C-alpha positions as a Markdown table, in Angstrom:
| # | Residue | x | y | z |
|---|---|---|---|---|
| 1 | Met | -0.1 | 0.1 | 0.0 |
| 2 | Thr | 3.0 | 2.3 | 0.7 |
| 3 | Glu | 4.3 | 1.8 | -2.6 |
| 4 | Arg | 1.1 | 2.6 | -4.1 |
| 5 | Leu | 0.7 | 5.9 | -2.3 |
| 6 | Ala | 4.4 | 6.5 | -3.2 |
| 7 | Asp | 3.6 | 5.8 | -6.9 |
| 8 | Val | 0.5 | 8.2 | -6.8 |
| 9 | Ser | 2.7 | 11.1 | -5.1 |
| 10 | Ala | 5.3 | 10.9 | -7.7 |
| 11 | Arg | 2.6 | 10.9 | -10.6 |
| 12 | Ile | 1.2 | 14.1 | -9.0 |
| 13 | Ser | 4.5 | 15.6 | -8.9 |
| 14 | Gly | 5.1 | 14.8 | -12.6 |
| 15 | Val | 1.7 | 16.2 | -13.6 |
| 16 | Arg | 2.2 | 19.4 | -11.6 |
| 17 | Gln | 5.9 | 19.9 | -13.3 |
| 18 | Leu | 4.1 | 19.4 | -16.9 |
| 19 | Gly | 1.5 | 22.0 | -15.7 |
| 20 | Ser | 4.4 | 24.9 | -15.1 |
| 21 | Ile | 5.8 | 23.7 | -18.3 |
| 22 | Val | 2.5 | 24.2 | -20.2 |
| 23 | Asn | 1.9 | 27.6 | -18.0 |
| 24 | Ala | 5.2 | 28.8 | -19.2 |
| 25 | Met | 4.9 | 27.9 | -23.0 |
| 26 | Arg | 1.4 | 29.7 | -22.9 |
| 27 | Gly | 2.6 | 32.9 | -21.0 |
| 28 | Ile | 5.5 | 33.1 | -23.8 |
| 29 | Ala | 3.3 | 32.7 | -26.6 |
| 30 | Ala | 1.0 | 35.3 | -25.4 |
| 31 | Ala | 3.9 | 37.7 | -25.0 |
| 32 | Arg | 5.0 | 37.0 | -28.7 |
| 33 | Ala | 1.6 | 37.3 | -30.2 |
| 34 | Gln | 0.9 | 40.5 | -28.5 |
| 35 | Gln | 4.5 | 42.1 | -29.5 |
| 36 | Ala | 3.7 | 40.9 | -33.3 |
| 37 | Arg | 0.3 | 42.5 | -33.2 |
| 38 | Asn | 2.2 | 45.8 | -32.0 |
| 39 | Gln | 4.4 | 45.8 | -34.8 |
| 40 | Val | 1.8 | 44.9 | -37.1 |
| 41 | Val | 0.4 | 48.6 | -36.7 |
| 42 | Ala | 3.9 | 50.2 | -37.3 |
| 43 | Val | 4.2 | 47.9 | -40.6 |
| 44 | Asp | 0.8 | 49.0 | -41.8 |
| 45 | Ala | 1.7 | 52.7 | -41.1 |
| 46 | Tyr | 4.9 | 52.1 | -43.0 |
| 47 | Ala | 3.3 | 50.7 | -46.0 |
| 48 | Thr | 0.5 | 53.3 | -46.2 |
| 49 | Thr | 3.2 | 55.8 | -46.5 |
| 50 | Ile | 5.0 | 54.0 | -49.0 |
| 51 | Gly | 1.6 | 53.6 | -51.1 |
| 52 | Gln | 1.3 | 57.4 | -50.7 |
| 53 | Ala | 4.7 | 57.8 | -52.2 |
| 54 | Ile | 3.8 | 55.6 | -55.3 |
| 55 | Gly | 0.8 | 57.4 | -56.1 |
| 56 | Arg | 2.5 | 60.6 | -56.1 |
| 57 | Ala | 5.1 | 59.1 | -58.5 |
| 58 | Leu | 2.8 | 57.6 | -60.7 |
| 59 | Ala | 1.7 | 61.6 | -61.5 |
| 60 | Leu | 5.5 | 61.8 | -62.7 |
| 61 | Arg | 5.0 | 58.8 | -65.1 |
| 62 | Pro | 1.4 | 57.2 | -65.2 |
| 63 | Val | 1.9 | 53.6 | -65.5 |
| 64 | Glu | -0.6 | 51.0 | -66.7 |
| 65 | Pro | -0.7 | 47.9 | -64.8 |
| 66 | Asp | 0.8 | 45.1 | -66.8 |
| 67 | Ala | -0.4 | 42.1 | -64.9 |
| 68 | Asp | -2.9 | 41.2 | -67.4 |
| 69 | Arg | -0.5 | 41.3 | -70.4 |
| 70 | Arg | 1.9 | 38.9 | -68.6 |
| 71 | Thr | 2.1 | 35.3 | -69.8 |
| 72 | Ala | 2.1 | 32.8 | -67.0 |
| 73 | Asn | 5.0 | 30.3 | -66.7 |
| 74 | Arg | 5.4 | 29.3 | -63.2 |
| 75 | Pro | 3.6 | 30.9 | -60.3 |
| 76 | Ala | 5.3 | 31.4 | -56.8 |
| 77 | Leu | 3.5 | 30.7 | -53.4 |
| 78 | Ile | 5.1 | 32.1 | -50.5 |
| 79 | Leu | 3.7 | 29.8 | -47.7 |
| 80 | Phe | 3.9 | 30.8 | -43.9 |
| 81 | Cys | 3.9 | 27.9 | -42.0 |
| 82 | Ala | 4.7 | 27.0 | -38.5 |
| 83 | Glu | 8.1 | 27.0 | -37.0 |
| 84 | Gln | 7.4 | 24.8 | -34.1 |
| 85 | Gly | 4.8 | 22.3 | -32.7 |
| 86 | Phe | 1.8 | 22.8 | -30.4 |
| 87 | Ala | 0.1 | 24.7 | -32.7 |
| 88 | Gly | -2.6 | 22.3 | -33.9 |
| 89 | Ala | -3.3 | 22.0 | -37.5 |
| 90 | Phe | -1.5 | 25.6 | -38.2 |
| 91 | Thr | 0.8 | 24.2 | -41.2 |
| 92 | Glu | -2.1 | 21.9 | -42.6 |
| 93 | His | -4.6 | 24.9 | -43.1 |
| 94 | Val | -1.8 | 26.6 | -45.4 |
| 95 | Leu | -0.9 | 23.6 | -47.4 |
| 96 | Asp | -4.9 | 22.6 | -47.6 |
| 97 | Phe | -5.7 | 25.9 | -48.8 |
| 98 | Val | -3.2 | 25.5 | -51.9 |
| 99 | His | -3.3 | 22.2 | -52.3 |
| 100 | Gly | -4.2 | 22.0 | -56.2 |
| 101 | Glu | -1.7 | 24.4 | -56.7 |
| 102 | Leu | 1.5 | 23.0 | -55.3 |
| 103 | Pro | 2.7 | 20.7 | -58.1 |
| 104 | Arg | 2.7 | 23.6 | -60.7 |
| 105 | Ser | 3.8 | 26.3 | -58.5 |
| 106 | Glu | 7.3 | 27.4 | -57.4 |
| 107 | Ile | 7.1 | 26.9 | -53.4 |
| 108 | Tyr | 8.7 | 29.2 | -50.8 |
| 109 | Leu | 8.1 | 27.8 | -47.3 |
| 110 | Ile | 8.8 | 29.6 | -44.1 |
| 111 | Gly | 8.8 | 27.5 | -40.9 |
| 112 | Ser | 10.7 | 24.9 | -39.7 |
| 113 | Arg | 8.0 | 22.6 | -38.5 |
| 114 | Gly | 5.9 | 23.3 | -41.5 |
| 115 | Ala | 9.0 | 22.3 | -43.7 |
| 116 | Ala | 9.1 | 18.8 | -42.0 |
| 117 | Ile | 5.1 | 18.4 | -42.4 |
| 118 | Ala | 5.7 | 19.2 | -46.1 |
| 119 | Thr | 8.2 | 16.6 | -46.7 |
| 120 | Glu | 6.0 | 14.1 | -45.0 |
| 121 | Lys | 3.2 | 14.7 | -47.5 |
| 122 | Gly | 5.7 | 14.7 | -50.5 |
| 123 | Ile | 6.2 | 18.5 | -50.7 |
| 124 | Ala | 9.4 | 19.9 | -51.9 |
| 125 | Pro | 10.1 | 23.6 | -51.5 |
| 126 | Gly | 12.1 | 25.2 | -53.8 |
| 127 | Trp | 13.3 | 27.8 | -51.2 |
| 128 | Lys | 12.7 | 27.3 | -47.3 |
| 129 | Arg | 13.4 | 29.5 | -44.0 |
| 130 | Ala | 12.9 | 29.1 | -40.6 |
| 131 | Met | 10.3 | 31.8 | -38.8 |
| 132 | Pro | 12.5 | 34.0 | -36.4 |
| 133 | Ser | 12.3 | 33.0 | -32.8 |
| 134 | His | 11.2 | 36.8 | -32.3 |
| 135 | Ser | 9.3 | 39.2 | -34.3 |
| 136 | Ser | 11.9 | 41.6 | -34.4 |
| 137 | Gly | 13.5 | 39.1 | -37.0 |
| 138 | Val | 10.8 | 39.5 | -39.1 |
| 139 | Pro | 12.4 | 42.3 | -41.5 |
| 140 | Lys | 15.9 | 40.3 | -42.2 |
| 141 | Leu | 13.3 | 37.4 | -43.3 |
| 142 | Ala | 11.5 | 39.6 | -45.6 |
| 143 | Asp | 14.7 | 40.9 | -47.1 |
| 144 | Gly | 15.8 | 37.3 | -47.7 |
| 145 | Ile | 12.2 | 36.1 | -49.1 |
| 146 | Gly | 12.7 | 39.2 | -51.2 |
| 147 | Glu | 16.3 | 38.5 | -52.6 |
| 148 | Ala | 15.5 | 34.9 | -53.6 |
| 149 | Leu | 12.1 | 36.0 | -55.0 |
| 150 | Phe | 13.6 | 38.6 | -57.3 |
| 151 | Ala | 16.3 | 36.5 | -58.3 |
| 152 | Asp | 14.0 | 34.1 | -59.6 |
| 153 | Ile | 11.7 | 37.0 | -61.1 |
| 154 | Ala | 14.9 | 38.1 | -62.9 |
| 155 | Lys | 15.8 | 34.6 | -64.2 |
| 156 | Gly | 12.2 | 34.5 | -65.9 |
| 157 | Glu | 11.7 | 31.6 | -63.7 |
| 158 | Ile | 8.6 | 32.9 | -62.1 |
| 159 | Asp | 6.2 | 35.7 | -63.3 |
| 160 | Arg | 3.8 | 36.2 | -60.5 |
| 161 | Ala | 3.8 | 35.6 | -56.8 |
| 162 | Asp | 1.2 | 35.1 | -54.1 |
| 163 | Ile | 1.4 | 35.1 | -50.2 |
| 164 | Val | -0.6 | 32.6 | -48.3 |
| 165 | Phe | -0.6 | 32.8 | -44.4 |
| 166 | Asn | -2.6 | 32.4 | -41.5 |
| 167 | His | -4.5 | 35.1 | -39.9 |
| 168 | Trp | -5.7 | 34.9 | -36.3 |
| 169 | Arg | -9.4 | 36.3 | -35.8 |
| 170 | Pro | -10.8 | 36.6 | -32.4 |
| 171 | Ala | -14.0 | 34.0 | -31.7 |
| 172 | Gln | -13.1 | 32.3 | -34.8 |
| 173 | Gly | -9.5 | 31.0 | -34.7 |
| 174 | Val | -7.1 | 30.8 | -37.7 |
| 175 | His | -8.2 | 31.9 | -41.1 |
| 176 | Val | -6.0 | 31.6 | -44.2 |
| 177 | Glu | -5.6 | 34.6 | -46.3 |
| 178 | Arg | -4.2 | 34.9 | -49.7 |
| 179 | Arg | -2.4 | 38.2 | -51.2 |
| 180 | Arg | -1.0 | 39.0 | -54.4 |
| 181 | Leu | 2.6 | 40.2 | -54.0 |
| 182 | Phe | 3.7 | 40.5 | -57.7 |
| 183 | Pro | 3.4 | 42.0 | -60.0 |
| 184 | Leu | 1.9 | 44.8 | -57.8 |
| 185 | Asp | -1.5 | 46.3 | -58.7 |
| 186 | Leu | -0.5 | 49.9 | -59.2 |
| 187 | Thr | -4.5 | 50.7 | -60.0 |
| 188 | Ile | -4.7 | 50.7 | -56.1 |
| 189 | Phe | -2.8 | 53.6 | -55.9 |
| 190 | Lys | -4.8 | 55.6 | -58.5 |
| 191 | Ala | -6.3 | 57.8 | -56.0 |
| 192 | Ala | -3.3 | 59.7 | -55.4 |
| 193 | Glu | -2.2 | 60.1 | -58.9 |
| 194 | Ala | -4.2 | 63.7 | -59.0 |
| 195 | Ala | -1.5 | 65.2 | -56.2 |
| 196 | Asn | 0.9 | 67.3 | -57.1 |
| 197 | Ala | 4.3 | 66.1 | -58.7 |
| 198 | Pro | 6.9 | 65.9 | -56.0 |
| 199 | Leu | 10.5 | 67.3 | -56.3 |
| 200 | Val | 12.7 | 64.2 | -57.2 |
| 201 | Tyr | 16.2 | 63.4 | -57.9 |
| 202 | Leu | 15.7 | 60.3 | -59.8 |
| 203 | Lys | 14.4 | 58.8 | -62.9 |
| 204 | Pro | 10.6 | 58.3 | -62.6 |
| 205 | Glu | 11.1 | 54.7 | -63.4 |
| 206 | Thr | 13.9 | 54.0 | -60.7 |
| 207 | Leu | 12.0 | 55.7 | -58.0 |
| 208 | Leu | 8.8 | 53.9 | -58.9 |
| 209 | Ala | 10.7 | 50.4 | -58.9 |
| 210 | Glu | 12.4 | 51.3 | -55.4 |
| 211 | Leu | 9.1 | 52.5 | -53.9 |
| 212 | Thr | 7.5 | 49.1 | -55.5 |
| 213 | Phe | 10.3 | 47.4 | -53.9 |
| 214 | Ala | 9.9 | 48.9 | -50.6 |
| 215 | Tyr | 5.9 | 48.1 | -50.3 |
| 216 | Met | 6.6 | 44.7 | -51.4 |
| 217 | His | 8.9 | 44.2 | -48.4 |
| 218 | Ala | 6.3 | 46.1 | -46.1 |
| 219 | Gln | 3.6 | 43.4 | -47.3 |
| 220 | Leu | 6.1 | 40.6 | -46.6 |
| 221 | Cys | 6.8 | 41.6 | -43.3 |
| 222 | Asn | 3.0 | 42.4 | -42.5 |
| 223 | Ala | 2.1 | 38.4 | -43.5 |
| 224 | Ala | 5.0 | 37.2 | -41.6 |
| 225 | Leu | 4.1 | 39.2 | -38.2 |
| 226 | His | 0.2 | 38.1 | -38.8 |
| 227 | Ala | 1.6 | 34.5 | -39.1 |
| 228 | Phe | 4.0 | 35.0 | -36.4 |
| 229 | Ala | 0.9 | 36.2 | -34.4 |
| 230 | Ala | -1.5 | 33.4 | -35.2 |
| 231 | Glu | 1.2 | 30.6 | -34.7 |
| 232 | Asn | 1.5 | 31.9 | -31.1 |
| 233 | Glu | -2.5 | 32.5 | -30.6 |
| 234 | Ala | -2.9 | 28.8 | -32.0 |
| 235 | Arg | -0.3 | 27.5 | -29.4 |
| 236 | Met | -1.8 | 29.7 | -26.4 |
| 237 | Glu | -5.4 | 27.7 | -27.4 |
| 238 | Ala | -3.5 | 24.5 | -27.7 |
| 239 | Met | -1.9 | 25.3 | -24.1 |
| 240 | Ala | -5.2 | 26.1 | -22.7 |
| 241 | Arg | -6.5 | 22.7 | -23.7 |
| 242 | Ala | -3.7 | 20.9 | -22.5 |
| 243 | His | -3.6 | 23.2 | -18.9 |
| 244 | Gly | -7.4 | 21.9 | -18.7 |
| 245 | Glu | -6.4 | 18.5 | -19.3 |
| 246 | Val | -3.6 | 18.6 | -16.8 |
| 247 | Glu | -6.1 | 20.1 | -14.5 |
| 248 | Arg | -8.4 | 17.1 | -14.6 |
| 249 | Asn | -5.7 | 14.5 | -14.5 |
| 250 | Leu | -4.2 | 16.4 | -11.0 |
| 251 | Asn | -7.6 | 16.3 | -9.6 |
| 252 | Ala | -8.0 | 12.5 | -10.3 |
| 253 | Leu | -4.7 | 11.7 | -9.2 |
| 254 | Leu | -5.2 | 13.9 | -5.7 |
| 255 | Ser | -8.6 | 12.1 | -5.1 |
| 256 | Met | -6.8 | 8.8 | -5.5 |
| 257 | Gln | -4.0 | 9.9 | -3.5 |
| 258 | Arg | -6.8 | 10.6 | -0.7 |
| 259 | Ile | -8.3 | 7.2 | -1.3 |
| 260 | Val | -5.3 | 5.4 | -1.0 |
| 261 | Arg | -4.1 | 7.1 | 1.9 |
| 262 | Gln | -7.3 | 6.5 | 3.6 |
| 263 | Glu | -7.0 | 3.0 | 2.6 |
| 264 | Glu | -3.8 | 2.8 | 4.0 |
| 265 | Ile | -4.9 | 4.5 | 7.2 |
| 266 | Thr | -7.9 | 1.8 | 7.6 |
| 267 | Ala | -5.5 | -1.0 | 7.0 |
| 268 | Glu | -3.2 | -0.2 | 9.8 |
| 269 | Ile | -6.0 | 0.5 | 12.1 |
| 270 | Val | -7.3 | -3.0 | 11.2 |
| 271 | Glu | -3.8 | -4.3 | 11.8 |
| 272 | Leu | -3.4 | -2.6 | 15.0 |
| 273 | Ala | -7.1 | -3.8 | 16.1 |
| 274 | Ala | -6.1 | -7.7 | 15.1 |
| 275 | Gly | -2.8 | -7.3 | 17.1 |
| 276 | Val | -4.6 | -6.0 | 20.2 |
| 277 | Ala | -7.3 | -8.9 | 19.7 |
| 278 | Ala | -4.7 | -11.4 | 19.4 |
| 279 | Asn | -2.8 | -10.4 | 22.5 |
| 280 | Arg | -5.9 | -10.5 | 24.6 |
| 281 | Gly | -6.6 | -13.9 | 23.5 |
């Protein structure tokens, strides 16, 4: 009986340690998600400023969007998947969303855990990178994606690119979002074309190209931050479920401990009573 009580007590200790780990992971995920959400606001403000600059640059040299005139060779999909585990079906949501396009697309995949899942599914990304452990590393990641993407564009290997990522919506959970990254739809900046032309020292084509690259970089940062926040939100939800399971197991073990301890006390009393009776006899 004593061995059984010791075993139950050891299991209780293990469950409590697991609960501490779950709570720590939940707290870290919450902090990272909040930081990423705050940074999205800054990136959106930056993208708005760049967009206004593009609109004013178009006044120097009106450019008609050429997306409809391009002949598709091989499209690119930039997929933001999970970096770590304990995030539910985070990666699967993204891969399932573009499942029919994967064989005929060039895949740029971000996320170590996502890359492992993609390999299990027989998907071979042409380019892959890990998601940074902190959201402050997102701009550098966007630089790397942009360099690889523009190199393939320059070589004529791809002629359009879409970003696919998870976006967390309160009360709804993970929602997959898709955005066109390249070619940039310049018609969305038409509202600013009537503005007075700015004083510039660059050729209009060069200015517009530089602003376009900056805007696309901001869009990559935006998608990466949303994906970063969504993964951590998904992990928070998974850890909340795990916490509930830990609490249920702990309560069950504590109840079992009380029963075993009571049985042990009862057995000792019975044994003492039997000894007393034997002595009297």
